[in-house]
C-alpha positions as CSV (number, residue, x, y, z in Angstrom):
1,X,0.0,0.0,0.0
2,X,2.8,2.6,0.7
3,X,3.9,2.0,-2.9
4,X,0.7,3.8,-4.0
5,X,1.6,6.9,-2.1
6,X,1.1,10.1,-4.2
7,X,4.4,11.8,-4.7
8,X,2.9,14.4,-7.1
9,X,1.5,16.5,-4.3
10,X,3.7,19.3,-2.7
11,X,6.1,19.1,-0.9
12,X,6.7,15.4,-1.7
13,X,7.2,16.3,-5.4
14,X,10.5,18.0,-4.3
15,X,12.0,14.7,-3.1
16,X,14.8,12.9,-4.9
17,X,14.5,9.2,-5.8
18,X,16.5,8.2,-2.7
19,X,14.3,10.4,-0.5
20,X,11.2,8.9,-2.0
21,X,12.5,5.4,-1.3
22,X,13.1,6.6,2.3
23,X,9.5,7.6,2.6
24,X,8.2,4.3,1.2
25,X,10.5,2.2,3.5
26,X,9.2,4.1,6.6
27,X,5.6,4.9,5.8
28,X,3.0,3.3,8.0
29,X,-0.7,2.7,7.1
30,X,-3.5,2.7,9.7
31,X,-7.2,2.0,9.6
32,X,-9.7,3.9,11.8
33,X,-13.4,3.5,12.4
34,X,-15.9,6.3,12.5
35,X,-15.4,8.2,15.8
36,X,-11.9,7.0,16.4
37,X,-9.5,9.6,17.8
38,X,-6.3,9.5,15.7
39,X,-4.4,12.2,17.7
40,X,-5.1,13.1,21.3
41,X,-4.7,16.7,22.4
42,X,-1.6,17.6,24.5
43,X,0.2,14.3,23.5
44,X,3.7,13.9,22.0
45,X,3.5,13.8,18.2
46,X,4.4,10.5,16.5
47,X,4.7,11.9,12.9
48,X,3.0,13.5,9.9
49,X,-0.5,12.2,9.0
50,X,-1.7,12.1,5.4
51,X,-5.2,10.9,4.7
52,X,-5.6,8.2,2.0
53,X,-9.4,7.9,2.4
54,X,-12.0,9.3,4.8
55,X,-12.6,12.5,6.7
56,X,-10.9,13.8,9.9
57,X,-12.1,16.7,12.1
58,X,-9.8,19.0,14.1
59,X,-11.4,20.2,17.3
60,X,-10.9,21.4,20.8
61,X,-9.6,18.5,22.9
62,X,-11.3,19.7,26.1
63,X,-15.0,20.3,25.5
64,X,-15.1,19.3,21.8
65,X,-17.3,22.3,21.0
66,X,-14.8,24.4,19.0
67,X,-14.3,22.8,15.5
68,X,-11.3,24.3,13.6
69,X,-11.1,22.4,10.3
70,X,-11.9,19.3,8.3
71,X,-9.4,17.2,6.3
72,X,-10.0,14.7,3.5
73,X,-8.2,12.7,0.7
74,X,-4.5,13.7,0.4
75,X,-4.7,16.3,3.2
76,X,-2.0,16.5,5.9
77,X,-2.9,17.3,9.5
78,X,-1.4,18.2,12.8
79,X,1.6,19.7,11.1
80,X,2.4,22.3,13.9
81,X,3.1,19.5,16.4
82,X,6.0,18.4,14.3
83,X,7.7,21.6,15.4
84,X,6.2,22.1,18.9
85,X,6.5,18.5,20.0
86,X,2.9,18.0,21.2
87,X,-0.5,18.2,19.6
88,X,-2.6,21.2,20.5
89,X,-5.9,19.9,19.3
90,X,-7.7,16.5,18.9
91,X,-8.2,14.8,15.6
92,X,-11.2,12.5,15.2
93,X,-12.6,10.4,12.3
94,X,-16.0,11.4,10.9
95,X,-16.2,8.2,8.9
96,X,-14.1,5.1,8.2
97,X,-10.6,6.5,7.5
98,X,-7.3,5.2,6.2
99,X,-4.2,7.3,7.0
100,X,-0.5,7.3,6.1
101,X,1.8,8.2,9.0
102,X,5.4,9.4,8.3
103,X,7.4,8.9,11.5
104,X,8.8,12.0,13.0
105,X,12.4,10.8,12.7
106,X,11.9,10.3,8.9
107,X,10.3,13.7,8.7
108,X,13.2,15.3,10.5
109,X,15.7,13.5,8.3
110,X,13.9,14.7,5.1
111,X,13.7,18.3,6.5
112,X,17.4,18.4,7.3
113,X,18.6,17.3,3.9
114,X,15.9,18.8,1.6
115,X,15.5,22.6,2.0
116,X,12.4,22.9,-0.2
117,X,10.7,20.2,1.7
118,X,11.3,21.9,5.0
119,X,10.4,25.4,3.7
120,X,7.0,24.1,2.6
121,X,6.0,23.5,6.2
122,X,7.5,26.8,7.6
123,X,6.3,29.4,5.0
124,X,3.4,31.7,4.8
125,X,0.9,31.9,1.9
126,X,3.1,34.1,-0.3
127,X,6.0,31.7,-0.2
128,X,3.8,28.6,-0.4
129,X,2.3,29.8,-3.6
130,X,5.8,30.2,-5.0
131,X,7.0,26.8,-3.8
132,X,4.1,25.1,-5.5
133,X,5.1,26.4,-8.9
134,X,7.2,24.0,-11.0
135,X,10.8,24.9,-11.3
136,X,11.8,25.9,-14.8
137,X,8.2,26.8,-15.8
138,X,8.4,29.3,-18.6
139,X,5.1,31.1,-19.5
140,X,3.7,34.5,-20.2
141,X,3.3,35.3,-16.5
142,X,7.0,35.6,-16.1
143,X,7.2,38.2,-18.8
144,X,4.2,40.1,-17.3
145,X,5.9,40.2,-13.9
146,X,9.1,41.7,-15.4
147,X,9.8,45.2,-14.3
148,X,11.0,48.1,-16.3
149,X,14.8,48.2,-16.1
150,X,17.5,50.1,-18.0
151,X,18.3,47.0,-20.0
152,X,14.8,46.7,-21.5
153,X,14.3,50.4,-22.3
154,X,14.8,51.7,-25.8
155,X,17.1,54.8,-26.2
156,X,15.5,58.2,-26.8
157,X,17.2,61.2,-28.3
158,X,16.8,64.5,-26.5
159,X,17.0,67.6,-28.7
160,X,16.8,71.3,-28.1
161,X,13.6,73.2,-28.9
162,X,15.3,75.2,-31.6
163,X,16.4,72.1,-33.6
164,X,14.9,72.1,-37.1
165,X,12.7,69.5,-38.8
166,X,15.7,68.6,-41.1
167,X,18.1,68.2,-38.1
168,X,15.8,66.0,-36.1
169,X,14.8,63.8,-39.1
170,X,18.6,63.2,-39.8
171,X,19.1,62.3,-36.1
172,X,16.3,59.8,-36.2
173,X,17.7,58.2,-39.3
174,X,21.2,58.0,-37.9
175,X,20.0,56.5,-34.6
176,X,17.4,54.2,-36.1
177,X,14.6,55.6,-33.9
178,X,11.1,56.9,-34.7
179,X,10.8,59.5,-32.0
180,X,12.7,62.1,-30.1
181,X,12.1,64.2,-26.9
182,X,12.1,67.9,-27.3
183,X,13.4,70.0,-24.4
184,X,11.8,73.4,-24.2
185,X,10.5,76.0,-21.8
186,X,7.3,74.0,-21.6
187,X,9.1,70.9,-20.4
188,X,9.6,67.8,-22.4
189,X,7.6,67.1,-25.5
190,X,7.3,64.0,-27.6
191,X,7.9,64.2,-31.4
192,X,7.4,61.2,-33.6
193,X,8.4,60.5,-37.2
194,X,4.7,60.7,-38.1
195,X,4.6,64.3,-36.7
196,X,7.6,65.2,-38.9
197,X,5.9,63.6,-42.0
198,X,2.7,65.5,-41.5
199,X,4.5,68.8,-40.9
200,X,6.6,68.4,-44.1
201,X,4.0,66.9,-46.5
202,X,0.6,67.9,-45.3
203,X,1.4,71.2,-43.7
204,X,4.1,72.0,-46.2
205,X,6.4,73.5,-43.5
206,X,9.9,74.4,-44.3
207,X,12.6,71.9,-43.2
208,X,14.2,74.7,-41.3
209,X,11.2,75.1,-39.0
210,X,12.0,74.6,-35.3
211,X,10.3,71.5,-33.9
212,X,9.2,72.9,-30.6
213,X,5.7,73.7,-31.9
214,X,5.2,70.2,-33.3
215,X,5.8,68.3,-30.1
216,X,3.1,66.8,-27.7
217,X,3.8,68.1,-24.2
218,X,1.2,66.1,-22.2
219,X,3.4,63.1,-21.8
220,X,2.3,59.7,-20.4
221,X,5.2,58.2,-18.5
222,X,6.4,55.3,-16.3
223,X,9.5,54.9,-14.2
224,X,12.0,52.1,-13.5
225,X,10.6,49.5,-11.2
226,X,7.1,49.6,-12.6
227,X,5.8,46.5,-14.3
228,X,6.0,46.2,-18.1
229,X,2.4,45.1,-17.9
230,X,1.4,48.5,-16.4
231,X,3.2,50.3,-19.3
232,X,1.1,48.3,-21.7
233,X,-2.1,49.1,-19.8
234,X,-1.3,52.9,-20.0
235,X,-0.9,52.5,-23.8
236,X,-4.2,50.7,-24.1
237,X,-6.0,53.2,-21.9
238,X,-4.7,56.3,-23.6
239,X,-4.6,54.8,-27.1
240,X,-0.9,55.6,-27.7
241,X,2.1,53.6,-28.9
242,X,4.9,54.8,-26.6
243,X,5.6,56.0,-23.0
244,X,8.5,57.9,-21.7
245,X,10.6,56.2,-18.9
246,X,11.9,58.2,-16.0
247,X,14.5,57.1,-13.4
248,X,12.8,56.2,-10.1
249,X,15.8,57.3,-8.2
250,X,16.1,60.6,-10.0
251,X,12.5,61.5,-11.0
252,X,13.3,64.3,-13.4
253,X,15.9,62.2,-15.4
254,X,14.6,60.6,-18.6
255,X,16.2,57.2,-19.3
256,X,14.4,56.3,-22.6
257,X,11.2,55.1,-24.1
258,X,9.0,52.0,-24.3
259,X,7.1,51.4,-27.5
260,X,4.1,49.2,-28.1
261,X,6.0,47.0,-30.6
262,X,8.8,46.4,-28.1
263,X,6.4,45.4,-25.3
264,X,4.3,43.2,-27.5
265,X,7.4,41.3,-28.5
266,X,7.5,40.4,-24.8
267,X,3.8,40.3,-24.0
268,X,2.1,38.4,-26.7
269,X,-1.5,38.7,-25.3
270,X,-3.1,40.3,-28.3
271,X,-4.8,42.7,-25.9
272,X,-3.8,45.8,-27.7
273,X,-5.0,44.4,-31.0
274,X,-8.4,43.9,-29.3
275,X,-8.2,47.5,-28.0
276,X,-7.6,48.7,-31.6
277,X,-10.6,46.7,-32.8
278,X,-12.7,48.4,-30.1
279,X,-11.4,51.8,-31.0
280,X,-12.0,51.3,-34.7
281,X,-15.5,49.9,-34.4
282,X,-17.8,52.0,-36.6
283,X,-21.1,50.6,-35.4
284,X,-22.8,48.4,-32.8
285,X,-22.2,45.3,-34.9
286,X,-18.4,45.9,-35.1
287,X,-18.3,46.6,-31.4
288,X,-20.2,43.5,-30.5
289,X,-17.8,41.3,-32.5
290,X,-14.9,42.9,-30.7
291,X,-16.5,42.4,-27.3
292,X,-17.2,38.7,-28.1
293,X,-13.4,38.3,-28.3
294,X,-12.9,39.2,-24.6
295,X,-13.7,35.6,-23.5
296,X,-11.1,34.3,-25.9
297,X,-8.6,36.7,-24.5
298,X,-9.4,35.6,-20.9
299,X,-8.9,32.0,-21.9
300,X,-5.6,32.7,-23.5
301,X,-4.3,34.7,-20.5
302,X,-5.4,31.9,-18.1
303,X,-3.9,29.2,-20.3
304,X,-0.6,31.1,-20.1
305,X,-0.7,31.2,-16.4
306,X,-1.3,34.9,-15.9
307,X,-2.4,35.8,-12.4
308,X,-6.0,37.0,-11.8
309,X,-4.7,40.3,-10.4
310,X,-3.2,41.2,-13.8
311,X,-6.0,39.7,-15.8
312,X,-8.6,41.8,-13.9
313,X,-6.5,45.0,-14.5
314,X,-6.2,44.3,-18.2
315,X,-9.8,43.3,-18.8
316,X,-11.1,46.2,-16.7
317,X,-9.2,48.5,-19.0
318,X,-10.8,46.9,-22.1
319,X,-14.2,47.1,-20.5
320,X,-13.5,50.9,-20.1
321,X,-12.7,51.1,-23.7
322,X,-15.9,49.4,-24.7
323,X,-18.1,51.5,-22.5
324,X,-16.3,54.7,-23.5
325,X,-16.9,53.9,-27.1
326,X,-20.7,53.5,-26.5
327,X,-20.6,56.8,-24.4
328,X,-18.9,58.6,-27.3
329,X,-21.5,57.4,-29.7
330,X,-24.5,58.5,-27.6
331,X,-23.3,61.6,-25.8
332,X,-22.6,64.8,-27.9
333,X,-19.0,66.1,-27.6
334,X,-20.1,69.4,-26.2
335,X,-22.1,67.6,-23.4
336,X,-19.1,65.3,-22.6
337,X,-17.3,68.4,-21.3
338,X,-19.9,68.8,-18.5
339,X,-20.4,65.2,-17.3
340,X,-18.4,62.1,-16.3
341,X,-19.2,58.5,-16.8
342,X,-18.0,56.5,-13.8
343,X,-17.6,52.8,-12.9
344,X,-18.4,51.7,-9.3
345,X,-18.2,48.4,-7.4
346,X,-15.9,45.7,-8.8
347,X,-15.6,47.6,-12.1
348,X,-14.6,50.8,-10.2
349,X,-11.9,48.8,-8.4
350,X,-10.6,47.4,-11.7
351,X,-11.4,43.9,-10.5
352,X,-14.1,42.9,-12.9
353,X,-13.0,40.3,-15.4
354,X,-16.1,39.0,-17.1
355,X,-18.7,41.3,-18.6
356,X,-21.8,40.4,-16.5
357,X,-23.4,42.9,-14.1
358,X,-21.8,46.3,-14.3
359,X,-22.2,49.2,-11.8
360,X,-21.9,52.5,-13.6
361,X,-23.4,56.0,-13.4
362,X,-23.1,59.6,-14.7
363,X,-22.0,62.6,-12.7
364,X,-23.2,65.9,-14.2
365,X,-21.7,69.3,-13.6
366,X,-23.8,71.4,-11.2
367,X,-26.0,74.0,-12.9
368,X,-25.6,72.4,-16.3
369,X,-29.0,71.7,-18.0
370,X,-29.1,68.7,-20.2
371,X,-32.8,67.9,-21.1
372,X,-32.0,64.8,-23.2
373,X,-30.1,63.2,-20.3
374,X,-32.6,60.5,-19.4
375,X,-33.5,59.2,-22.9
376,X,-29.8,59.3,-24.0
377,X,-28.7,57.3,-20.9
378,X,-31.5,54.8,-21.4
379,X,-30.4,54.3,-25.0
380,X,-26.8,53.9,-24.0
381,X,-27.8,51.4,-21.3
382,X,-29.8,49.4,-23.8
383,X,-26.8,49.1,-26.1
384,X,-24.5,48.0,-23.3
385,X,-27.0,45.3,-22.2
386,X,-27.0,44.0,-25.8
387,X,-23.2,43.7,-25.5
388,X,-23.5,41.6,-22.4
389,X,-23.2,44.3,-19.7
390,X,-26.3,43.4,-17.7
391,X,-27.5,45.6,-14.9
392,X,-26.7,44.6,-11.3
393,X,-29.4,43.6,-8.9
394,X,-29.7,47.1,-7.5
395,X,-30.1,48.6,-11.1
396,X,-26.9,50.6,-10.5
397,X,-26.7,51.9,-14.1
398,X,-27.2,55.1,-16.1
399,X,-30.6,54.0,-17.2
400,X,-31.8,54.5,-13.7
401,X,-32.1,58.3,-12.9
402,X,-30.9,57.6,-9.4
403,X,-27.4,57.0,-10.9
404,X,-27.3,59.8,-13.5
405,X,-27.6,63.3,-11.9
406,X,-25.6,66.4,-10.9
407,X,-22.6,66.3,-8.6
408,X,-24.4,68.0,-5.6
409,X,-27.2,65.4,-5.7
410,X,-24.6,62.6,-5.6
411,X,-23.0,64.2,-2.5
412,X,-26.4,64.8,-0.8
413,X,-27.4,61.3,-1.5
414,X,-24.2,60.0,-0.1
415,X,-24.6,62.1,3.0
416,X,-28.1,60.8,3.6
417,X,-26.8,57.2,3.5
418,X,-24.0,58.1,6.0
419,X,-26.5,59.6,8.4
420,X,-28.7,56.5,8.2
421,X,-26.2,53.6,8.2
422,X,-28.7,50.8,7.5
423,X,-27.3,47.6,6.0
424,X,-28.8,48.7,2.6
425,X,-27.3,52.2,2.8
426,X,-23.9,50.8,3.9
427,X,-24.0,48.6,0.8
428,X,-24.7,51.6,-1.4
429,X,-21.9,53.6,0.2
430,X,-19.6,50.6,-0.5
431,X,-20.6,50.8,-4.2
432,X,-20.1,54.5,-4.7
433,X,-16.9,54.6,-2.6
434,X,-15.1,52.5,-5.3
435,X,-15.8,55.2,-7.9
436,X,-13.5,55.5,-11.0
437,X,-13.9,58.0,-13.8
438,X,-14.1,56.4,-17.3
439,X,-15.1,59.0,-19.9
440,X,-16.0,62.7,-20.2
441,X,-14.9,65.3,-17.7
442,X,-12.8,63.0,-15.3
443,X,-12.3,65.9,-12.8
444,X,-15.9,65.4,-11.7
445,X,-15.2,61.9,-10.6
446,X,-12.1,63.1,-8.7
447,X,-14.0,65.9,-7.1
448,X,-16.8,63.5,-5.9
449,X,-14.3,61.0,-4.6
450,X,-12.4,63.7,-2.6
451,X,-15.4,65.3,-1.1
452,X,-17.0,62.0,-0.3
453,X,-13.8,60.9,1.5
454,X,-13.9,64.1,3.6
455,X,-17.6,63.4,4.4
456,X,-17.0,59.8,5.5
457,X,-13.6,59.7,7.2
458,X,-14.6,62.4,9.7
459,X,-17.5,60.3,10.9
460,X,-15.6,57.6,13.0
461,X,-18.8,55.9,14.1
462,X,-19.9,55.4,10.5
463,X,-16.5,53.9,9.6
464,X,-16.9,51.4,12.5
465,X,-20.4,50.5,11.3
466,X,-19.1,50.2,7.7
467,X,-16.5,47.7,8.9
468,X,-19.0,45.3,10.6
469,X,-20.2,43.5,7.5
470,X,-16.7,42.3,6.9
471,X,-17.1,40.2,10.1
472,X,-20.6,39.0,9.7
473,X,-19.8,35.9,7.7
474,X,-17.9,33.1,9.4
475,X,-14.7,32.0,7.8
476,X,-15.6,28.6,6.4
477,X,-12.6,26.5,7.5
478,X,-14.8,23.7,8.7
479,X,-16.2,23.0,5.3
480,X,-13.1,21.1,4.2
481,X,-13.5,17.4,4.1
482,X,-17.3,17.3,3.9
483,X,-17.1,16.2,0.3
484,X,-19.8,13.5,0.5
485,X,-22.4,15.8,2.0
486,X,-24.9,17.9,0.1
487,X,-23.6,21.1,1.5
488,X,-20.0,20.6,0.5
489,X,-19.9,23.8,-1.6
490,X,-18.1,26.7,-0.2
491,X,-19.3,30.3,-0.6
492,X,-16.0,31.8,-1.6
493,X,-17.4,35.3,-2.0
494,X,-18.9,35.6,1.5
495,X,-16.1,33.6,3.2
496,X,-13.1,35.0,1.4
497,X,-13.4,37.8,-1.1
498,X,-15.9,40.0,0.7
499,X,-14.2,40.2,4.1
500,X,-10.9,41.3,2.4
501,X,-12.5,43.8,0.0
502,X,-14.8,45.3,2.7
503,X,-12.2,45.4,5.4
504,X,-9.5,46.9,3.2
505,X,-12.1,49.4,1.9
506,X,-12.9,50.4,5.5
507,X,-9.2,51.0,6.3
508,X,-8.8,53.0,3.1
509,X,-11.9,55.1,4.1
510,X,-10.4,55.7,7.6
511,X,-7.0,56.7,6.1
512,X,-8.5,58.8,3.3
513,X,-6.8,56.9,0.5
514,X,-7.8,58.2,-2.9
515,X,-7.4,54.6,-4.4
516,X,-10.1,52.3,-5.5
517,X,-8.2,49.0,-6.4
518,X,-8.0,46.6,-3.4
519,X,-4.5,45.4,-4.2
520,X,-3.3,49.0,-4.5
521,X,-5.0,49.9,-1.2
522,X,-3.3,46.9,0.5
523,X,0.1,48.1,-0.8
524,X,-0.5,51.6,0.4
525,X,-1.8,50.6,3.8
526,X,1.3,48.5,4.3
527,X,3.5,51.3,3.1
528,X,1.9,53.7,5.6
529,X,2.3,51.2,8.5
530,X,-1.5,50.6,8.9
531,X,-1.1,46.9,7.9
532,X,1.8,44.7,8.9
533,X,3.7,44.0,5.6
534,X,3.6,40.2,6.2
535,X,-0.2,40.3,6.7
536,X,-0.6,42.7,3.7
537,X,1.4,40.3,1.4
538,X,-0.7,37.3,2.5
539,X,-3.9,39.3,2.1
540,X,-3.0,40.1,-1.5
541,X,-2.1,36.5,-2.3
542,X,-5.3,35.2,-0.6
543,X,-7.5,37.6,-2.6
544,X,-5.7,36.7,-5.8
545,X,-6.2,33.0,-5.1
546,X,-9.9,33.5,-4.4
547,X,-10.4,35.5,-7.6
548,X,-8.5,32.9,-9.6
549,X,-10.6,30.0,-8.3
550,X,-13.8,31.9,-9.0
551,X,-12.6,32.7,-12.5
552,X,-11.6,29.0,-13.2
553,X,-15.1,27.9,-12.1
554,X,-16.8,30.5,-14.4
555,X,-14.4,29.6,-17.1
556,X,-15.5,25.9,-16.9
557,X,-18.9,27.0,-18.0
558,X,-20.6,27.7,-14.6
559,X,-21.6,31.3,-15.0
560,X,-24.9,31.0,-13.0
561,X,-25.6,33.4,-10.1
562,X,-24.5,30.7,-7.6
563,X,-21.2,30.2,-9.4
564,X,-19.5,31.8,-6.4
565,X,-20.2,28.5,-4.6
566,X,-16.9,26.6,-5.0
567,X,-17.2,22.8,-5.3
568,X,-14.3,21.5,-3.2
569,X,-14.7,18.0,-4.7
570,X,-13.2,19.2,-8.0
571,X,-10.0,20.5,-6.4
572,X,-6.7,18.7,-5.7
573,X,-5.2,18.5,-2.2
574,X,-2.6,21.2,-3.0
575,X,-5.4,23.5,-4.1
576,X,-7.4,22.8,-0.9
577,X,-4.2,23.3,1.1
578,X,-3.6,26.8,-0.4
579,X,-7.3,27.6,0.1
580,X,-7.2,26.6,3.7
581,X,-4.1,28.8,4.3
582,X,-5.8,31.7,2.5
583,X,-8.9,31.3,4.7
584,X,-6.7,31.3,7.8
585,X,-5.3,34.7,6.5
586,X,-8.9,36.0,6.2
587,X,-9.6,34.9,9.8
588,X,-6.4,36.6,11.0
589,X,-7.4,39.8,9.1
590,X,-10.9,39.8,10.6
591,X,-9.3,39.5,14.1
592,X,-7.1,42.5,13.2
593,X,-10.2,44.5,12.1
594,X,-11.9,43.7,15.4
595,X,-9.0,45.1,17.4
596,X,-8.3,48.1,15.1
597,X,-11.9,49.3,15.0
598,X,-12.8,48.1,18.6
599,X,-15.5,45.8,17.3
600,X,-16.9,42.5,18.6
601,X,-17.5,39.8,16.0
602,X,-21.3,39.6,15.6
């Protein structure tokens, strides 16, 4: 029977042939009936237990009332006792169970001679995720995680403002570049080969004309240390083909340029091609065909091992492009200067991957009269529905007059919700707090966000009440192992995603952070010392895992409303192990929130 032991599961997949033989030679197999206690509390540990068949419950060894977790096929349990010497809790069979037991002496021997084996049992969620990746794995995710460094930046010529068209053209030819940076009294400006061509041929300017007036001075830039992926997102969002790179150590020093062609040679995701198709769509039919390609892009990204955090940022950007295109087609240009289309909820946080329900609204400039607002917004909403952007349960959309109105009415409405913090109103505040400008006069979105932050953060009692929903759902650690019961599905949204998103949102509210993305909020909270860096890193990894599991389930064809219920029976032991660790992180975070906001778990 030990010969059938599964060495494909981490960390046993790190063992050499001789180490595997050591395991086989020393592995014991034990049979237990329903109700048998495999490990007594406060007793010396005998070794590592791995379940071959059955279900084991971890519980308080004194009164048996507190249940901590369940374990099933391929799960390991009572790991902490291997380092403490004695078992803290009791482990009892819930059905007939067969267990492997690796003696402690063998475990210690493997730990002393195999660093990766030992590290698996001593690391947090961040490191465990890394250890579970196969060594030598080469996929697109490695390129996406590459950072901007001097060796992957293209050179950029910097020329004086009084240089002529002829001189700059000659420089570009000699240096084999298609752009240059113009240094003038207005700062730096970008000049491309296309600009020179238009000036010479279409405008018929003299080749002796100074180039200062031809440059574009509103530069989009990145700096060393940023992700290449983020540079690509900027290009997609602003519909440009190059960004200037500054030195992160010397912010006013230009190091070079990154072009779209150069990045796409590293990031072959076809996302920018899709963005171009969206931008060039002439009618609803063209746009619909482009939108239908989003699912194919998601499939390609997941197949290439891209993390859900990056997929969500990229897809959110493309969703913005689609909605902006529809907005441009329905709203006259002169009106766009007086209103701002905003995303809220998961779309506002840049965490929405699939089309599905979309929370979005329109902020109109105070004292601006637009009589055609309601019929225009309803027509726009109807087109978005036809593209697959269905309204959310609360009808948070521009087709609902409640979500398309002047700025002052948005603020007054928000203030009423703050003064009456019912569960429904807290949910509405959570939606609008994650606001993000998409099209039109973006300053209106920024103004609303800043004024709303001042309204909310000064009301400490409201912030405490706002935090409570993050604690109302129990962390579902005891669901593990109940694979034969009808209720073996785990509500990943309530038990994992929501507590992190809501808790981090409450901390951002308290700290007045003008950020909407949960991952960015976590990073900033850690940077400001509000969150311990270790907890922050584990929170980000846990949220990323939850989103990944949800996406995989939806990708498999289950896109029903209850798709957030995760079927544990379809997941391997290593996946359940990561999930269990992630849920422990959630539990620890909720305990932190209780202490930080002086709350009691309801």
